[in-house]
C-alpha positions in Angstrom: 4.9 -10.9 -30.4 6.9 -9.9 -27.3 5.0 -6.8 -26.1 2.6 -4.3 -27.9 0.9 -2.2 -25.3 -2.2 -0.3 -26.3 -5.2 1.1 -24.4 -8.6 -0.2 -25.8 -10.9 2.4 -24.3 -9.2 5.5 -23.5 -7.6 8.5 -25.5 -6.0 10.9 -23.2 -6.7 14.6 -23.6 -3.8 17.0 -23.7 -4.4 18.3 -20.3 -6.8 17.2 -17.5 -8.7 13.8 -17.8 -12.0 13.1 -16.1 -11.4 11.9 -12.8 -12.8 9.1 -10.5 -13.1 6.9 -13.4 -12.4 3.1 -14.1 -10.7 2.2 -17.4 -10.4 -1.3 -18.8 -7.0 -1.8 -20.6 -5.1 -4.6 -22.3 -2.2 -5.4 -24.4 -0.6 -8.5 -26.0 2.5 -9.8 -24.1 4.3 -13.0 -25.0 1.4 -14.0 -27.2 -1.2 -13.5 -24.4 -3.8 -10.9 -24.1 -3.1 -9.4 -20.7 -5.8 -7.2 -19.1 -6.1 -4.7 -16.2 -8.2 -2.1 -14.7 -7.0 1.5 -14.0 -8.6 3.9 -11.6 -8.0 7.6 -12.3 -8.4 9.7 -9.2 -10.3 12.9 -8.9 -7.4 15.2 -9.1 -5.7 13.5 -12.0 -3.7 15.8 -14.3 -1.9 14.3 -17.2 0.6 17.1 -17.3 1.9 16.2 -13.7 3.5 12.8 -13.0 1.6 10.8 -10.5 2.7 7.8 -8.3 1.4 4.4 -9.4 0.1 1.6 -7.1 -0.1 -2.0 -8.5 -2.8 -3.9 -6.7 -2.6 -7.7 -7.4 -5.5 -10.0 -6.7 -5.4 -13.3 -4.9 -5.6 -16.9 -6.3 -9.0 -17.6 -7.8 -9.9 -13.9 -7.8 -9.7 -11.2 -10.4 -8.8 -7.5 -11.0 -12.4 -6.2 -10.5 -12.8 -7.9 -7.0 -9.4 -6.7 -5.9 -10.3 -3.1 -6.9 -13.1 -3.1 -4.4 -11.5 -5.4 -1.8 -8.5 -3.3 -1.2 -10.6 -0.1 -1.9 -7.8 2.3 -2.3 -9.9 4.7 -4.4 -11.0 7.2 -1.6 -7.4 7.4 -0.6 -6.1 8.1 -4.1 -8.7 10.9 -4.4 -7.1 12.8 -1.7 -3.5 11.6 -1.9 -3.2 11.8 -5.7 -2.0 8.5 -7.1 -3.2 6.1 -9.9 -4.2 2.5 -9.3 -3.8 -0.4 -11.6 -5.3 -3.8 -10.9 -3.7 -6.3 -13.2 -5.6 -9.6 -14.2 -3.8 -12.9 -13.8 -4.0 -15.6 -16.4 -5.7 -19.0 -15.8 -3.5 -22.1 -15.0 -3.9 -25.8 -15.9 -6.8 -26.0 -13.6 -8.6 -22.9 -15.1 -7.8 -20.9 -11.9 -6.6 -17.3 -12.1 -3.2 -16.8 -10.5 0.1 -15.3 -10.4 3.2 -17.4 -11.1 5.2 -17.0 -7.9 6.9 -20.3 -8.0 4.3 -22.9 -7.1 1.5 -24.5 -8.9 3.3 -25.5 -12.1 2.7 -22.2 -14.0 5.0 -21.1 -16.8 3.7 -17.5 -17.2 6.3 -14.8 -16.8 4.3 -12.4 -14.7 7.4 -10.4 -13.7 7.9 -9.5 -17.3 4.2 -8.8 -17.7 4.4 -6.4 -14.7 7.4 -4.7 -16.2 5.7 -4.2 -19.5 2.5 -2.9 -17.7 4.5 -0.3 -15.9 6.0 0.9 -19.1 2.5 1.2 -20.6 1.2 3.1 -17.5 4.1 5.6 -17.8 3.7 6.2 -21.4 -0.2 6.6 -21.2 -0.7 8.4 -17.9 2.5 10.1 -17.2 3.4 8.1 -14.2 6.4 9.1 -12.0 8.7 6.2 -12.6 10.4 6.8 -9.3 7.2 6.2 -7.4 5.8 2.7 -8.3 4.5 0.6 -5.6 3.1 -2.9 -5.4 0.8 -4.5 -3.0 -1.7 -7.5 -3.2 -3.9 -10.0 -1.4 -2.6 -13.6 -0.8 -1.2 -14.8 -4.3 -1.0 -11.0 -5.0 1.2 -10.6 -1.8 3.6 -13.4 -3.0 3.6 -11.5 -6.4 4.6 -8.1 -4.6 7.5 -9.9 -2.8 8.6 -11.4 -6.2 8.6 -8.0 -7.8 10.7 -6.7 -4.9 13.2 -9.5 -5.7 13.2 -9.5 -9.4 12.2 -6.0 -10.5 13.4 -3.9 -7.7 14.8 -1.4 -10.1 11.2 -0.3 -10.7 9.6 -1.0 -7.6 10.0 1.7 -4.6 8.2 -0.3 -2.0 5.8 -3.3 -1.5 3.3 -4.5 0.8 1.9 -8.0 1.2 -1.6 -8.7 2.8 -1.8 -12.5 3.8 0.9 -13.3 1.1 4.3 -14.6 1.8 7.4 -16.0 -0.2 8.3 -19.5 -1.2 11.3 -20.8 0.5 13.2 -20.9 -2.8 12.4 -17.4 -3.5 13.4 -16.4 0.0 16.8 -17.9 -0.7 17.3 -16.7 -4.0 15.9 -13.0 -3.6 18.3 -10.5 -5.2 17.0 -6.9 -4.8 19.0 -4.1 -6.3 18.2 -1.5 -3.6 17.2 -1.1 0.0 13.4 -1.9 -0.3 10.8 -0.9 2.3 8.4 -3.7 2.8 5.2 -3.9 4.9 3.6 -7.3 5.8 0.1 -7.8 7.1 -0.8 -11.3 8.2 -3.1 -13.2 10.6 -1.9 -15.8 13.0 -5.1 -17.9 12.4 -4.6 -17.8 8.5 -5.4 -21.3 7.3 -4.7 -20.5 3.7 -1.3 -19.1 3.9 -0.2 -20.2 7.4 1.7 -17.7 9.4 4.3 -20.2 10.6 4.8 -21.4 6.9 4.1 -24.7 5.0 7.4 -25.9 3.5 8.4 -25.5 0.8 5.6 -23.3 -0.9 5.3 -20.7 1.8 8.0 -19.6 4.3 7.3 -18.6 7.9 6.1 -14.9 8.0 8.8 -14.1 10.6 11.5 -15.5 8.3 10.3 -13.3 5.4 10.2 -10.2 7.6 13.5 -11.0 9.1 15.1 -11.3 5.6 13.9 -7.9 4.6 15.0 -6.3 7.9 18.5 -7.9 7.5 18.7 -6.9 3.8 17.8 -3.2 4.6 20.1 -3.2 7.6 17.3 -2.0 9.8 18.0 -1.4 13.7 17.2 -4.5 16.0 15.2 -5.3 17.9 12.1 -3.8 16.3 9.8 -1.3 18.0 6.6 -3.2 19.1 3.3 -1.2 19.6 -0.1 -2.8 20.5 -2.9 -1.1 18.4 -5.8 -0.1 20.2 -8.6 -2.9 20.3 -11.3 -0.6 18.9 -13.3 -3.5 17.6 -13.3 -6.1 20.4 -16.2 -8.1 18.6 -13.9 -9.0 15.8 -12.0 -11.5 18.1 -8.6 -10.2 17.0 -5.9 -7.9 18.1 -2.9 -6.3 16.3 0.7 -5.6 17.3 3.0 -3.6 15.0 6.7 -4.4 14.6 8.7 -1.5 13.1 12.2 -2.1 11.9 13.5 1.3 11.6 16.5 3.3 10.3 17.5 1.0 7.4 19.7 2.0 4.5 18.5 5.0 2.7 15.7 5.2 5.3 14.1 2.0 4.2 12.1 0.3 7.0 10.1 -2.9 7.5 6.8 -3.2 9.2 4.8 -6.2 10.2 1.1 -5.9 11.3 0.8 -9.2 13.2 -3.0 -9.9 13.6 -3.4 -12.2 16.5 -6.3 -14.7 15.7 -6.8 -12.9 12.4 -7.7 -14.8 9.3 -7.1 -14.9 5.5 -8.6 -11.5 5.0 -7.8 -7.9 4.3 -8.2 -5.8 7.5 -11.2 -3.4 7.5 -12.4 -4.5 4.1 -16.0 -3.8 3.2 -16.8 -7.5 2.6 -17.2 -8.7 6.1 -16.0 -12.3 6.6 -14.8 -14.3 9.7 -11.4 -13.5 10.9 -11.4 -10.0 9.5 -9.8 -7.5 11.9 -11.2 -3.9 12.2 -8.7 -2.3 14.4 -6.9 -0.6 11.5 -7.4 -0.1 7.9 -4.9 -2.0 6.0 -5.3 0.2 2.8 -4.6 3.4 4.5 -1.7 1.9 6.4 -0.3 0.7 3.3 -0.4 4.0 1.3 0.9 6.0 4.5 4.0 3.6 4.4 4.4 3.9 0.7 4.0 7.6 0.3 7.3 8.1 2.4 9.5 6.4 -0.3 10.7 6.6 -3.8 13.4 4.5 -5.6 16.2 6.5 -3.9 14.5 5.8 -0.4 13.1 8.1 2.2 11.6 11.2 0.7 12.9 14.2 2.5 9.6 16.2 2.1 7.5 13.4 3.7 8.6 12.9 7.1 5.9 11.9 9.4 7.6 12.8 12.6 7.2 16.2 14.3 10.2 18.6 14.2 12.8 17.6 16.6 12.1 19.3 19.9 8.6 20.3 19.1 5.6 18.9 21.0 3.0 18.6 18.1 1.3 15.2 18.2 -2.3 13.9 17.8 -4.5 11.1 18.6 -6.1 8.8 17.7 -4.3 8.0 14.5 -6.1 6.7 12.4 -9.0 9.0 13.4 -12.8 8.8 12.8 -14.9 11.7 13.9 -12.3 14.0 15.6 -8.7 14.3 16.6 -7.1 15.7 19.9 -4.0 17.7 19.3 -1.1 17.8 21.9 1.2 20.9 21.4 3.1 23.1 23.7 0.5 25.8 24.1 -3.3 25.7 24.7 -3.9 29.2 23.4 -6.2 29.5 20.4 -4.3 29.2 17.1 -5.0 28.8 13.5 -4.7 25.4 11.8 -5.4 23.8 8.3 -5.7 20.2 7.1 -4.6 19.5 3.6 -4.1 16.4 1.4 -0.8 15.2 0.1 -1.3 17.3 -3.1 -1.5 20.5 -1.0 -5.2 21.1 -1.3 -6.7 22.6 1.9 -9.8 20.8 3.2 -10.3 22.2 6.6 -9.2 25.3 8.3 -10.0 27.4 11.3 -9.0 28.4 14.7 -8.1 25.7 17.3 -9.6 26.5 20.6 -8.1 25.8 24.0 -9.5 22.1 24.2 -7.5 21.2 21.1 -10.0 19.2 19.3 -10.8 19.2 15.5 -14.0 17.8 14.2 -13.4 15.5 11.0 -16.9 14.5 10.0 -16.8 16.3 6.7 -13.4 14.8 5.7 -13.5 11.7 3.3 -11.4 8.8 4.2 -7.8 9.5 3.3 -4.3 10.6 4.3 -4.0 14.2 5.5 -1.5 16.7 7.0 -2.4 18.9 10.0 -0.5 22.1 10.1 -0.3 24.0 13.4 2.1 26.8 14.5 4.3 26.0 11.6 4.7 22.4 12.5 3.2 19.4 10.4 1.7 16.0 11.3 0.4 13.4 9.1 -2.7 11.4 10.0 -5.3 9.0 8.5 -9.0 9.7 8.5 -11.1 6.5 8.4 
């Protein structure tokens, strides 16, 4: 039996489905029962196509752990996208995994991902042009593999502590310019940053491949992130390879002295960086793209010649706004679905309190200009 998708738990209503819910689903694919967990955001409407985020767990982990480890749920509630955390199968050593070319597995996980996307589109009215993949460690390998082998369905990928095998790096055959984000610590002892031939390539080689393939401008723009958490023992430098084909860009968050962990995750462990939120950075990156490349209505830069900017970004309790005038003016803060969460009059000091906002991705609108920012 090749693939017969069905949902075990959920029957969709004709219009709105209850939001902020977890749904367990499964279907039989290639004679295996394949399972997954879906998160339905607060603003889900089955009549409106939504983006889909695939969130792959790491080696030995599972879908339930990855749902909370990556913790995209608060972002989905404000940005409006569905999350699916697939469950890997067990290998010959009874360890959960994704078959990415090492470990002797024979499971066709790319085919499973393809069938899962079909099922999600049919069941939840997913926008087929806005399917994204991310994952931790082995799940990061899997996301790169989908970019190579299933790129006709994947708009952008992000790998956290994952990489690519040297064989996959040499044989990768994407079908369109593919935006890629890589987040990796230099002190990662599980998937070494410098690689460990042949099962994992040097992270710089992986990033360089995607930058070349996307025909991005060289050299990259380098930015040191503010060390807002000195006690974590690590710092972050962002490398941005810009202006690639169809607007596709490549970003590397290089975490100096960072370990094999997801930055700013809620399960504190040694080597975790807290200078930026990996999940927020990933969605901000993804939301700019669809299968055709850069989406025209999601530019994150101020209009050319305008002076609107803000800091810090990501922000915590307040943002300071820099604009051409310091006179009082009206403003509003909305999420990516257009829902307005804050509005008022900005006074001369150009500061806006954010304590009442949930974590997520928002748009500040002032004087007809717009700027996106992340609330932590």
